[in-house]
C-alpha positions in Angstrom: -12.7 17.1 19.6 -10.8 16.0 22.7 -12.5 13.7 25.1 -12.5 15.0 28.7 -12.5 11.5 30.0 -9.4 10.3 28.2 -7.2 13.4 27.8 -3.7 13.5 29.1 -4.2 16.7 31.1 -3.8 14.9 34.4 -0.2 14.1 33.6 0.8 16.9 31.3 -0.3 19.6 33.7 2.8 20.6 35.7 2.7 21.0 39.5 3.0 24.5 40.8 5.7 23.7 43.2 7.8 20.7 44.2 9.5 19.6 47.4 13.0 19.2 46.0 13.8 22.9 45.2 12.4 24.1 48.6 14.4 21.4 50.4 17.6 22.4 48.6 17.2 26.0 49.5 16.5 25.1 53.1 19.6 22.9 53.2 21.8 25.7 51.8 20.3 28.2 54.2 20.9 25.9 57.2 24.5 25.3 56.2 25.2 29.0 55.7 23.5 29.8 59.0 25.5 27.1 60.8 28.8 28.4 59.3 28.0 32.0 60.1 27.0 31.1 63.7 30.2 29.2 64.4 32.3 31.9 62.8 30.5 34.5 64.9 30.9 32.5 68.1 34.6 31.9 67.5 35.4 35.4 66.2 37.7 36.3 69.2 39.4 32.9 69.6 41.1 32.5 66.2 44.3 34.0 67.5 44.6 31.8 70.6 43.4 28.5 69.0 45.9 25.6 69.0 46.2 23.5 65.9 44.1 20.8 67.5 41.4 23.2 68.4 41.5 24.7 64.9 41.1 21.1 63.5 38.1 20.5 65.7 36.6 23.8 64.8 37.0 23.0 61.1 35.5 19.6 61.6 32.5 21.1 63.4 32.2 23.8 60.8 32.0 21.2 57.9 29.6 18.8 59.6 26.3 20.5 58.8 27.2 21.4 55.1 28.3 17.8 54.5 25.1 16.5 56.1 23.0 18.9 54.0 24.9 17.8 50.9 24.3 14.1 51.7 20.6 14.8 52.4 20.3 16.7 49.0 21.9 13.8 47.2 19.6 11.4 48.8 16.6 13.6 47.9 17.8 13.6 44.3 17.7 9.8 44.3 14.3 9.4 46.0 11.4 7.3 44.8 9.5 10.3 43.4 12.4 11.3 41.1 12.7 7.7 39.9 9.0 7.5 39.4 9.1 10.7 37.3 11.9 9.4 35.2 10.0 6.1 34.8 6.8 8.0 33.9 8.6 10.0 31.3 10.1 6.8 29.8 6.7 5.1 29.9 5.1 8.1 28.1 7.8 8.1 25.4 7.2 4.3 25.0 3.5 4.8 24.8 3.9 7.5 22.2 6.1 5.2 20.1 3.6 2.4 20.5 0.8 4.6 19.3 2.9 5.8 16.3 3.7 2.2 15.5 0.0 1.2 15.7 -1.0 4.1 13.4 1.7 3.1 11.0 0.6 -0.5 10.9 -3.0 0.6 10.5 -2.0 2.8 7.5 -0.1 -0.1 6.1 -3.1 -2.4 6.3 -5.3 0.2 4.7 -2.8 0.7 1.9 -2.7 -3.1 1.2 -6.5 -3.3 1.3 -6.7 -0.5 -1.2 -4.2 -2.2 -3.5 -6.1 -5.5 -3.2 -9.4 -3.6 -4.1 -7.8 -1.9 -7.1 -6.3 -5.2 -8.3 -9.7 -6.9 -8.0 -11.3 -4.1 -10.0 -8.6 -4.5 -12.7 -9.3 -8.2 -12.8 -13.0 -7.5 -13.1 -12.4 -5.1 -15.9 -10.2 -7.7 -17.7 -12.9 -10.3 -17.3 -15.5 -7.9 -18.6 -13.4 -7.0 -21.6 -12.7 -10.7 -22.4 -16.4 -11.5 -22.1 -17.3 -8.6 -24.4 -14.6 -9.7 -27.0 -15.9 -13.3 -26.8 -19.5 -12.2 -27.3 -18.5 -9.9 -30.2 -16.6 -12.7 -31.9 -19.6 -15.0 -31.3 -21.9 -12.4 -32.9 -19.5 -12.1 -35.9 -19.4 -15.9 -36.3 -23.2 -16.0 -36.1 -23.5 -13.2 -38.7 -21.0 -15.0 -41.0 -23.0 -18.2 -40.6 -26.2 -16.3 -41.4 -24.5 -14.8 -44.5 -23.4 -18.3 -45.6 -26.9 -19.6 -45.1 -28.2 -16.7 -47.2 -25.7 -17.6 -50.0 -26.8 -21.2 -49.7 -30.5 -20.2 -50.0 -29.8 -18.0 -53.0 -27.7 -20.7 -54.6 -30.7 -23.1 -54.0 -33.1 -20.6 -55.6 -30.7 -20.2 -58.6 -30.6 -24.0 -58.9 -34.4 -24.2 -58.7 -34.7 -21.5 -61.4 -32.2 -23.3 -63.7 -34.1 -26.5 -63.1 -37.4 -24.9 -64.1 -35.7 -23.4 -67.3 -34.3 -26.8 -68.0 -37.7 -28.5 -67.7 -39.2 -25.9 -70.0 -36.4 -26.5 -72.5 -37.0 -30.2 -72.2 -40.7 -29.7 -73.0 -39.8 -27.6 -76.0 -37.3 -30.1 -77.2 -39.9 -32.9 -76.6 -42.4 -30.9 -78.8 -40.0 -30.4 -81.7 -39.8 -34.2 -82.8 -43.6 -34.4 -82.9 -43.7 -31.3 -85.2 -41.0 -32.9 -87.4 -43.0 -36.2 -87.6 -46.1 -34.3 -88.6 -44.2 -32.4 -91.3 -42.7 -35.7 -92.7 -46.2 -37.3 -92.7 -47.6 -34.4 -94.5 -44.8 -34.5 -97.1 -45.3 -38.2 -97.7 -49.1 -37.6 -98.1 -48.4 -34.9 -100.6 -45.9 -37.1 -102.5 -48.4 -40.0 -102.6 -51.2 -37.7 -103.8 -48.9 -36.3 -106.5 -48.0 -39.8 -107.7 -51.6 -40.9 -107.7 -52.5 -37.8 -109.6 -49.7 -38.4 -112.1 -50.7 -42.0 -112.6 -54.4 -41.0 -113.0 -53.4 -38.3 -115.5 -51.1 -40.6 -117.5 -53.8 -43.4 -117.5 -56.5 -41.0 -118.5 -54.5 -39.4 -121.4 -56.2 -41.9 -123.7 -59.4 -41.5 -122.1 -59.7 -37.7 -122.1 -63.2 -37.6 -123.3 -64.4 -40.3 -121.1 -62.7 -39.1 -118.1 -63.5 -35.3 -118.3 -65.9 -35.7 -115.5 -63.4 -37.7 -113.6 -60.8 -35.0 -114.5 -63.0 -32.4 -113.0 -63.4 -34.6 -110.0 -59.7 -35.1 -109.9 -59.2 -31.3 -110.1 -61.7 -30.8 -107.3 -59.9 -33.5 -105.3 -56.5 -31.8 -106.2 -57.9 -28.4 -105.2 -59.1 -29.9 -101.9 -55.7 -31.5 -101.4 -54.0 -28.3 -102.2 -56.2 -26.5 -99.7 -55.4 -29.2 -97.2 -51.7 -28.9 -97.9 -51.9 -25.1 -97.6 -53.8 -25.5 -94.3 -51.2 -28.0 -93.2 -48.4 -25.6 -94.2 -50.1 -22.8 -92.3 -50.5 -24.9 -89.3 -46.8 -25.9 -89.5 -45.7 -22.3 -89.8 -48.0 -21.3 -86.9 -46.6 -24.1 -84.9 -43.0 -23.1 -85.7 -43.8 -19.5 -84.8 -45.4 -20.6 -81.6 -42.5 -22.8 -80.7 -40.0 -20.0 -81.5 -42.1 -17.5 -79.4 -42.3 -20.0 -76.6 -38.6 -20.6 -76.8 -37.8 -16.9 -76.9 -40.2 -16.3 -74.0 -38.6 -19.1 -72.0 -35.1 -17.9 -72.8 -36.0 -14.3 -71.9 -37.6 -15.5 -68.7 -34.5 -17.6 -67.9 -32.2 -14.7 -68.7 -34.2 -12.3 -66.6 -34.3 -14.8 -63.7 -30.6 -15.3 -64.1 -29.9 -11.5 -64.2 -32.1 -10.9 -61.2 -30.4 -13.8 -59.3 -27.0 -12.4 -60.3 -27.9 -9.0 -59.1 -29.3 -10.3 -55.8 -26.2 -12.5 -55.4 -23.8 -9.6 -56.1 -25.7 -7.3 -53.8 -25.8 -10.0 -51.0 -22.1 -10.7 -51.5 -21.2 -7.0 -51.4 -23.3 -6.5 -48.3 -21.7 -9.5 -46.7 -18.2 -8.3 -47.6 -19.0 -4.8 -46.3 -20.5 -6.1 -43.1 -17.6 -8.5 -42.5 -15.1 -5.8 -43.3 -16.8 -3.3 -41.0 -17.1 -5.9 -38.2 -13.4 -6.9 -38.7 -12.4 -3.2 -38.5 -14.5 -2.7 -35.5 -13.0 -5.8 -33.8 -9.5 -4.7 -34.6 -10.2 -1.2 -33.3 -11.8 -2.7 -30.2 -8.9 -5.1 -29.6 -6.3 -2.3 -30.1 -8.3 0.0 -27.8 -8.6 -2.7 -25.1 -4.9 -3.6 -25.5 -3.9 0.1 -25.0 -6.3 0.5 -22.0 -4.9 -2.7 -20.5 -1.3 -1.6 -21.0 -2.0 1.8 -19.6 -4.0 0.5 -16.6 -1.4 -2.2 -15.8 1.5 0.3 -16.1 -0.3 2.9 -13.9 -1.2 0.2 -11.3 2.3 -1.2 -11.2 3.8 2.3 -10.9 1.4 3.3 -8.1 2.0 0.0 -6.3 5.7 0.5 -6.5 5.4 4.0 -5.2 3.2 2.9 -2.3 5.5 0.0 -1.4 8.5 2.5 -1.4 6.6 4.8 1.0 5.8 1.8 3.2 9.5 0.9 3.3 10.4 4.4 4.2 7.9 4.5 7.1 9.2 1.1 8.3 12.8 2.3 8.2 11.8 5.4 10.2 10.0 3.2 12.8 13.0 0.9 13.0 15.2 4.0 13.5 13.0 5.2 16.3 13.0 1.9 18.0 16.7 1.7 17.7 16.9 5.2 19.2 14.6 4.1 22.1 16.7 1.0 22.7 19.8 3.1 22.8 18.1 5.5 25.2 17.2 2.5 27.5 20.7 1.3 27.4 22.0 4.8 28.2 19.5 4.9 31.1 20.9 1.6 32.4 24.4 2.8 32.0 23.6 6.1 33.8 22.0 4.1 36.7 25.0 1.9 36.9 27.3 4.9 36.9 25.2 6.6 39.6 25.4 3.4 41.8 29.1 3.3 41.3 29.4 7.0 42.3 27.3 6.4 45.4 29.5 3.4 46.4 32.6 5.5 45.8 31.1 8.3 48.0 30.4 5.9 50.7 33.9 4.5 50.5 35.3 8.0 50.6 33.0 8.9 53.6 34.1 5.8 55.4 37.7 6.6 54.7 37.3 10.2 55.9 35.6 8.9 59.1 38.4 6.5 59.7 41.0 9.2 59.2 39.1 11.6 61.5 38.8 8.8 64.2 42.6 8.3 63.9 43.1 12.0 64.3 40.9 12.0 67.4 42.8 9.0 68.8 46.0 10.8 68.1 44.6 13.9 69.8 43.6 11.9 72.8 47.0 10.2 73.1 48.6 13.6 72.8 46.4 14.8 75.6 47.3 11.8 77.7 51.0 12.7 77.1 50.4 16.2 78.1 48.6 15.0 81.2 51.6 12.8 82.1 53.9 15.8 81.5 51.7 17.9 83.7 51.6 15.1 86.3 55.4 15.1 86.3 55.5 18.8 86.6 53.1 18.7 89.6 55.9 17.6 91.7 57.5 21.0 91.1 55.0 22.9 92.9 51.8 22.2 94.9 50.1 25.3 93.9 50.8 24.8 90.2 49.9 21.1 90.6 46.6 21.9 92.1 45.8 24.4 89.3 47.1 22.0 86.7 45.1 19.1 88.1 41.9 21.1 88.2 42.6 22.4 84.7 43.3 18.9 83.5 40.1 17.5 85.1 38.0 20.2 83.4 39.7 19.4 80.1 39.2 15.7 80.5 35.6 16.2 81.3 35.2 18.4 78.2 37.0 15.9 76.1 34.9 13.0 77.4 31.8 14.9 76.7 33.0 15.7 73.1 34.0 12.1 72.6 30.7 10.8 74.0 28.9 13.3 71.7 30.9 12.1 68.7 30.4 8.5 69.6 26.6 9.1 69.9 26.1 11.2 66.8 28.5 9.6 64.3 27.1 6.1 64.4 23.5 7.4 64.1 24.5 9.6 61.1 26.4 6.7 59.5 23.5 4.3 60.1 21.0 6.8 58.7 23.2 7.3 55.7 23.6 3.5 55.3 19.8 3.0 55.6 19.2 5.8 53.0 21.8 4.1 50.7 20.1 0.7 51.2 16.6 2.2 50.5 18.0 3.9 47.4 19.5 0.5 46.3 16.2 -1.2 47.0 14.3 1.4 44.9 16.8 1.0 42.1 16.6 -2.8 42.4 12.8 -2.6 42.4 12.8 -0.3 39.3 15.1 -2.6 37.4 12.4 -5.2 36.5 10.1 -2.5 35.2 13.0 -1.1 33.2 13.8 -4.5 32.0 10.2 -5.0 31.1 10.2 -1.8 29.1 13.4 -2.9 27.3 11.8 -6.3 26.7 8.6 -4.6 25.4 10.8 -2.4 23.1 12.7 -5.4 21.9 9.5 -7.3 21.3 8.0 -4.3 19.5 11.2 -4.1 17.4 10.9 -7.9 16.6 7.2 -7.3 15.7 8.3 -4.4 13.4 10.9 -6.7 11.8 8.3 -9.4 11.3 5.9 -6.8 9.8 8.8 -5.6 7.5 9.5 -9.2 6.5 5.8 -9.8 5.8 5.7 -6.6 3.8 8.8 -7.7 1.9 7.2 -11.1 1.1 4.0 -9.3 0.0 6.1 -7.0 -2.1 7.8 -10.0 -3.7 4.4 -11.6 -4.2 3.0 -8.4 -5.8 6.1 -8.2 -8.0 5.6 -11.8 -9.1 1.9 -11.1 -9.7 2.9 -8.0 -11.7 5.3 -10.0 -13.8 2.6 -12.7 -14.3 0.1 -10.0 -15.2 2.6 -8.5 -17.7 3.2 -12.0 -19.1 -0.5 -12.6 -19.3 -1.1 -9.2 -21.0 1.7 -10.0 -23.4 0.2 -13.4 -24.2 -3.2 -11.7 -24.5 -1.7 -9.1 -26.8 -0.1 -11.8 -29.0 -3.4 -13.7 -29.0 -5.3 -10.5 -29.9 -2.7 -10.0 -32.7 -3.3 -13.6 -33.8 -7.1 -13.0 -33.7 -6.6 -9.8 -35.6 -4.4 -11.5 -38.2 -7.0 -14.3 -38.5 -9.8 -11.8 -38.9 -7.6 -10.0 -41.5 -7.0 -13.2 -43.3 -10.7 -14.1 -43.2 -11.5 -10.6 -44.4 -9.0 -10.9 -47.2 -10.2 -14.3 -48.1 -13.8 -13.1 -48.1 -12.7 -10.1 -50.3 -10.9 -12.5 -52.6 -14.0 -14.7 -52.6 -16.2 -11.8 -53.4 -13.8 -10.4 -56.0 -13.2 -13.8 -57.7 -16.4 -15.8 -57.2 -18.8 -13.0 -58.2 -17.2 -12.2 -61.5 -16.8 -15.9 -62.3 -20.4 -16.6 -61.4 -21.6 -13.6 -63.4 -19.4 -14.7 -66.3 -20.7 -18.2 -66.2 -24.3 -17.1 -66.0 -23.6 -14.7 -68.9 -22.1 -17.5 -70.8 -25.2 -19.5 -70.1 -27.4 -16.7 -71.2 -25.3 -16.2 -74.4 -25.3 -19.9 -75.1 -29.1 -20.0 -74.6 -29.6 -17.0 -76.8 -27.3 -18.5 -79.5 -29.1 -21.8 -79.2 -32.5 -20.0 -79.6 -31.3 -18.1 -82.6 -29.8 -21.2 -84.1 -33.0 -23.1 -83.4 -35.1 -20.4 -85.0 -32.8 -20.4 -88.1 -32.4 -24.1 -88.5 -35.5 -25.5 -86.8 -36.6 -27.2 -90.0 -33.2 -28.8 -90.7 -31.4 -29.7 -87.6 -34.0 -29.5 -84.8 -33.0 -32.8 -83.1 -29.2 -32.1 -83.3 -29.7 -28.4 -82.1 -32.0 -29.5 -79.3 -29.5 -32.2 -78.2 -26.5 -29.7 -78.5 -28.5 -27.0 -76.6 -29.5 -29.3 -73.9 -26.0 -30.8 -73.4 -24.3 -27.4 -73.6 -26.7 -25.6 -71.2 -26.7 -28.4 -68.7 -22.9 -28.8 -68.8 -22.3 -25.0 -68.5 -24.9 -24.6 -65.8 -23.5 -27.5 -63.8 -20.0 -26.4 -64.2 -20.8 -22.8 -63.2 -22.7 -24.0 -60.1 -20.4 -26.7 -59.0 -17.1 -25.0 -59.7 -18.1 -21.5 -58.8 -20.8 -21.1 -56.1 -20.4 -24.4 -54.2 -16.6 -24.1 -54.1 -16.7 -20.5 -52.9 -19.4 -21.4 -50.3 -17.2 -24.2 -49.0 -14.2 -21.8 -48.8 -16.4 -19.3 -46.9 -17.6 -22.0 -44.5 -14.0 -23.2 -43.9 -12.8 -19.7 -43.3 -15.8 -19.0 -40.9 -15.1 -22.3 -39.1 -11.4 -21.4 -38.8 -12.2 -18.0 -37.5 -14.7 -19.4 -34.9 -12.1 -22.0 -33.9 -9.4 -19.3 -33.4 -11.9 -17.2 -31.4 -12.7 -20.2 -29.2 -9.0 -20.9 -28.7 -8.4 -17.3 -27.8 -11.3 -17.3 -25.4 -10.0 -20.4 -23.7 -6.5 -18.9 -23.4 -8.0 -15.7 -22.0 -10.1 -17.8 -19.5 -6.9 -19.6 -18.4 -5.1 -16.3 -17.9 -8.1 -15.0 -15.9 -8.1 -18.3 -13.8 -4.4 -17.8 -13.1 -5.0 -14.2 -12.1 -7.8 -15.3 -9.8 -5.6 -17.9 -8.2 -2.9 -15.3 -7.6 -5.4 -13.0 -6.1 -6.6 -15.8 -3.8 -3.0 -16.4 -2.8 -2.5 -12.7 -2.1 -5.8 -12.7 0.0 -4.5 -15.6 2.0 -1.1 -13.9 2.6 -2.9 -10.8 3.7 -5.2 -12.8 6.0 -2.1 -14.5 7.5 -0.4 -11.1 8.0 -3.6 -9.7 9.5 -3.8 -12.7 11.9 -0.1 -12.3 12.9 -0.7 -8.6 13.5 -3.7 -9.3 15.6 -1.7 -11.9 17.6 1.1 -9.4 18.1 -1.4 -6.7 19.1 -3.0 -9.1 21.7 0.4 -9.9 23.1 1.4 -6.2 23.2 -2.0 -5.4 24.8 -1.5 -8.0 27.5 2.0 -6.6 28.3 0.8 -3.0 28.3 -2.2 -3.9 30.5 0.0 -5.8 33.0 2.4 -2.8 33.2 -0.5 -0.4 33.6 -2.1 -2.5 36.3 1.2 -2.8 38.2 1.6 1.0 37.9 -1.9 1.6 39.2 -1.3 -0.7 42.2 2.0 1.1 42.9 0.1 4.5 42.7 -2.5 3.0 45.1 0.2 2.4 47.7 1.2 6.1 47.6 -2.5 7.3 47.8 -3.2 5.0 50.7 -0.2 6.3 52.5 -1.5 9.8 52.0 -4.9 9.0 53.6 -3.6 6.5 56.2 0.1 6.8 57.0 -0.1 3.7 59.3 -0.1 0.6 57.2 -0.5 -2.8 58.9 1.9 -5.6 58.5 -0.9 -7.9 57.3 -1.5 -5.6 54.3 2.2 -5.6 53.4 2.3 -9.4 53.8 -0.7 -9.8 51.5 0.9 -7.5 48.9 4.1 -9.4 49.0 2.3 -12.7 48.6 0.7 -11.5 45.4 -2.4 -9.6 46.4 -1.6 -6.5 44.4 -5.0 -4.9 44.9 -5.0 -4.8 48.7 -4.0 -1.1 48.8 -6.5 -0.2 46.1 -9.4 -1.7 48.1 -8.2 0.1 51.2 -8.0 3.4 49.4 -11.6 2.9 48.1 -12.8 2.1 51.6 -11.1 5.2 53.0 -12.6 7.4 50.3 -16.0 6.0 50.8 -15.6 6.5 54.6 -15.6 10.3 54.3 -12.1 11.2 53.1 -13.4 12.2 49.7 -14.2 15.7 51.0 -10.5 16.3 51.7 -9.3 15.0 48.4 -9.9 18.3 46.5 -8.2 20.3 49.3 -5.1 18.0 49.3 -5.1 18.0 45.4 -4.8 21.8 45.4 -2.4 22.2 48.3 -0.1 19.1 48.2 2.0 18.9 45.0 3.1 15.3 45.7 -0.5 14.2 46.2 -1.5 16.0 43.1 1.2 14.2 41.1 0.1 10.8 42.4 -3.5 11.5 41.6 -2.7 12.7 38.1 -0.4 9.6 37.5 -3.1 7.2 38.7 -5.8 8.9 36.5 -3.5 9.0 33.5 -2.6 5.3 33.8 -6.2 4.2 34.3 -7.5 6.2 31.3 -4.6 4.9 29.2 -5.6 1.3 30.1 -9.3 2.1 29.5 -8.5 3.6 26.0 -6.4 0.5 25.2 -9.3 -1.8 26.2 -12.0 0.1 24.4 -9.8 0.1 21.2 -10.1 -3.7 21.1 -12.8 -5.6 19.2 -14.9 -6.6 22.3 -13.7 -3.7 24.5 -17.0 -2.3 25.8 -17.9 -5.1 28.2 -14.2 -5.2 29.4 -14.4 -1.4 30.0 -17.5 -1.8 32.1 -15.9 -4.6 34.1 -12.8 -2.4 34.6 -14.9 0.5 35.8 -16.7 -1.7 38.3 -13.5 -3.1 39.8 -11.6 -1.6 42.7 -9.3 0.3 40.5 -12.2 1.7 38.5 -14.0 2.7 41.8 -10.9 4.5 43.0 -10.6 6.2 39.6 -14.2 7.4 39.7 -13.8 8.6 43.3 -10.7 10.6 42.6 -12.0 12.0 39.3 -15.3 13.1 41.0 -13.3 14.6 43.9 -11.1 16.8 41.6 -14.1 17.5 39.4 -12.6 15.9 36.3 -15.8 14.2 35.1 -17.7 17.5 34.7 
């Protein structure tokens, strides 16, 4: 929606009529009327005219057209025409300045969007690195927990083996006592047999006497046999009990070992599967993150390159426009110089023509004097002819004197008016030169500012390219580190697989060997318990302890150490990768901080240039408003005092603005609308004043703290004059 307060309708609306076309047609009509009148008056005298009279008639005939042409040329070089040209140039410069400001604003917005996208990418990289670090830490914790579970199961296996060993020790400790009891019983039986044999041999001679004793001996022998049978039964029952206990202990140990082997195999399988799944997930995550990072970095770099290319194209277009404006300014100066040279040449030609005409008049006067002398000499011929000639000569001399006096009176005034017009034209051109030079200076400063912006953009482009190369290097290093981590995880997975493939069969084989050895020992003990119980017990104890210790020490503990070493190596590699990734992120953050600093410096430089440009534009607009105030004051009060001019020349540029405000407040405001509708020159002055004031007000309101300055500007004399004029022409409705 267009704001009615700040639109350009006051300047863009063309005037219905101007003074220059009407003045031109009036001059042409007057010249044609003058020529027609002279030709009509001299219509019957062309045949009788002398050459001198014909020359005078031609001079009189060309006087008015020449004067009309001079007046037309002077009107073409008036202050109004120069003001219009200057206004057109100022509008073009304002348009270019607005386009330049829009381009710089678009450039700043683009750089801010690039910085935001780069910060988002860095944030994503940081989040991905943190997620990878946390996942690696979780994997390391899981691996440590699995190692602890293996240690716990190994401890349980060792405790079970220790309990079996204690039970076997108790059994072996009970076997010597059974052997001692068996030997004692055998010795008792042997001694009883010897005693019986001795008694029977001693009583052979005393059969009769010793029948009772024989019976007693038989009874004693029967009791001894019963005791021996009881001892034998006790021994057999003890042997069976010991065998059963040994079988029970061996079966319990074998079951515990089998259960332990099953739990260990299941735990190792679960650990291997979990580690393999986590390794695969980590590799997939690393590859996915790597692909996403590559794709995002490639897309951001391509988008950044495209936007930088567009910015360079826009800057080149702005530079081309500024060069074109600079060329137009130079052409304007060249045209002004050519016009001044042409005016000087015309004045020289006019002076030369005036001199030639004066010489012709002098020659004519001298010829007339010669004719008079000839007539005076002829007067002696006759009195009558002399009187007639004298009277005729007197009348002719009177006419010539009148013509000479008229020429002497009119020519200097015309020449002086022409010289004054030329001098005023030169003054206007001289007064317009500083403004034109200021415009050229503003254009050059704008061009310098554009070059500075282009240089800053080039530096930012180099910085972005270096950042992009650093980012690619960091991504390459991160990719290599991710590959190293993947390889380390693969190695760890392979080692764990090897561990599970090698350690579990070895452990199972060792435990199976232990179980077989224990079973063989039990069988051998059952078969030869009466013969080689001590040797079998010692052999079983030494073989079981050695096999169990070898299996535990060489199998489980070594593999647990390998698993712990691999886990520590994986954790160390993960920590190193995290540290490297953190270093890369720190480098990226430092680069982003440097880019922010460069952008801040560029923004500060742009604001400084904008302040300087605003000061120059404001000074030019204020000077234009003061100049327009002079024209408005002349419209309301044609008589301007010398004191006002003296104050204006001393530096008080607002004296005419204050006077115009006083005149409008004094009652002239009622006539402003009528003059605006009827007088084209006044309408153009009012439109120019309103346009320049609104342009300066828009420029001030566009600043950061522009509202208080706008209120101050509206309360000043220029603002009061603007409000009065706008209310008078009903612009503020």
